[in-house]
N, C-alpha and C positions, 0 to 999 in steps of 0.2 A: 548175831548182833541185831540191835534195834534198827529197823528201817525208818528213817526220818523223812517225812513228807511235809513240805512247807508250801501252803497255798497262799499266794499273795494277791489280795483283792483290793478294791476300794469299797467305800460304804454303799449301802443300798443295792447290793447285788445278791446272788444266791449263796453267798459265802457261809451263812449259818446253816442253811439247808444242806450244803455239802459237808459241813462239820457233822451234822446229824447222820448223814449217810455213812461217813467213815466210822463214827462212834458206834454205829449199829453192828460193826464187825466185832466178833468176840475176841479178836486178837489185837484190838486197837485202843489206845488211849488218845484223847484229844486235848488240845490246849486252845482256849478261846482268847485270842488277841493278847498274848502274853506281854507285849510291849506297850500296852495302852497306858498304864500308870506312869511309866517312864516318859511317854509322849506328853501327857497332860502336865506332869511335873516340869518338864523342860519348856514347853510352850506357854504354860499358864493359861491355856484356852479354857473357856467356861463351857464345858460340856455338861449335859444332864447327869447328875450324880457324881460330879467331879471329885469331891472330897472322899466319897465312899469308894470310888474306883481306886484312887491313889492309896487309900488305906488297905485295899483288898489284895494288892499285888506288890511285888518287889519293884521299886521305881529306879533301881540301879541297873542301867542297861547292860553293863558288863556282866553282872551276875545273872541277868536274864539269859543272855547269850550262852553263858557257861551251862546253865540249866538245860537249855534247848539242845546242847550238844552232848550232854552227859546223862540225861534221864534215860533209864533203861528198864523200866518196870513193865513194859509191854513189847510184844514183837514188832508192832508198828506204832510210831508216835506221829500223830497228825497235828500240825499247828496251823490254825486259821489266823493269818496275819492281815492287818491293814497296811498297805504299802506306805501310806502317809505317816505311819508311826516311825519310819526309818529316818534318822537325821541326815541332812544333806551331806554332812562331812564324815559320816560313819564309814569306817573301813569295812568293806563288804566281804573280805576274804573268808570270814567264818561261814558265809552262806554256801561256799563251795563244798562243804562237808555234809550236805543233805540234798535231797531231791526237791528242787524248786519248780513250781508251776505258777503261771499267772492267770488270773480270772478277770476278764474285762467286761465292761458293759458300755453301751452307747452313752456318751456324756450328757446329752440332753435328758435322757431318762434318769440317769443318776442324780443330776441336779434337781429335777422335778421332784423326785422322791425325797431327797435330802432336805429340801427347804420346807417340806411338810412337817418336819420334826424340829428344825432349827430355823431361827430367824434369818441367819446370814450364811452365805456360802462363797468361798473364794477358790480359785483353781487349786491351791495347795491342799484343800480339804478333801478332794475326791479321788486322790490316789493315782491318777493316770500319769501325771508328770513323774512321780516317784517310780511307778512301774516301768516307765520308759528308761529311767536311769538304771534300774535293776537289770532290765533286759539287755541294755547295752553292755553292762559289766559282764554279765554271764556269756554273752556272745564273744566278748574279748577273750574269755577263758574256755571257749569251745564247750560250754555246758549245754546239755540237752534239756531245754526248758519248754514244755508245752505251753502254748498260749491259747486259752480257751475263752471264747466269747459265750457268755451265758445264754444268748439267744440261740446259738447253735446247740449248746448242751441240752437245753430244755426240750429240744425237738427229738432227742434220742439219748436220754440219760444213760441207759445201759451201755450203749456203744462207747460213750466217752469214759464211763467208769471202767469198763473192761480195758480200754486203752491205757488209762492211768495206772491201773493195777499192773499190767504187763510192763509198763515203763518203770514202775517202782520195783519190779521183780517179785511181786506177790501174786497170789491166786485171787481172782475175782470171787466175791461172795455175793450171792443174790440178796442177802440181807441188807445190802447197801441201797436197795431200791425203795425201801419203805422203813418206817420207824413208828413207835408208839407216840401219840400226841402227848404234849405236856412239857414242862421244864426239865432240866437236867442239873445235877450237882456240878457238872463241868461248865455250865453257863456262867459268863461273867456277871458281876453284880449289876451291870447296865442292862441286863436282859429285860427288866421291867419297863424300860424306856423304849426298847427297840424290837423285842422278839415276839410280840403278840401273834403275828401271822405264823411264825415258825412253831410256836407252842401249840397252835391249832392244827398244824399240818401233820400228815402221816406219810408224805411223799413229796416228790417234786411237782410243782404246778405245771400246767401246760403253757407253752409259749404262745403269745398272741401279740400282734403289732399294737403299739401304744401311740395315741395322739397326745402330744405334749405341748402345753402352753407355758411359756416362761416370761418373766418380766425382762425388761431391757438389760438390767444388771445380770440376771441369772443366765440370759442368753449369751452375754459376753463371757461369763465364767465357762460355760460349756464350750464355746468356740475357742477359748484359750487352751483347752485340752483336746481340741479336735485333731490336731496334727499327731499328737502322741497316740491317740486312740487309732487313727487311721494307719499309722506305721505299725503298731502292734497287731492290729487286725489283719494286715497284709501277711503277717507271718503265722496266723492262727492255725491251730490244728483243725483239719477238715476230715470228717469221717463220713 
């Protein structure tokens, strides 16, 4: 049976690099933000390439979920999700039928990176509040959900990838540690707006502390997500 791995991140994290890592396994197919079109259609937000994104994917969330749970053309199916794409009123029971993990990042760093590409940013845009809701639901159902802080991961990618593979019940493959530069057919049509650094990469970058300067508004956004981040980080996987 297909092993289904769902990595739930917010924007401006290492989520696309992780997708590259998993796609470099010969047994794995990846899905790049399969709920994005449904999210834009529902919220009517003006993201770069909005109309092209909606045209490129199924915008019916029910059909997207059905696809996520039925696609079986690879031994491993890895879905890169943005947590903010999940509606607040969505029944999350379907997520119990896959392996879920959370990828978090310090909110000031997320906001600083996000506003370099978009003019505005609000707490609901960066995923941490939605990640907190997902985490609470999974804990209520006693689901084993690794919470990975990207700062930790980048200090020892192999150790974390080995752990994730063992957790998913698959064998670690050293091919996950590097990949050829360039775009992929699996990249969403939004790649031209967001993926320049990933397209130039051949592996995970080294972690280093970042100095972040934010406007008053953007600082308020980051602090609105602080409690969610701190609570998730307290439960994070430590290797």
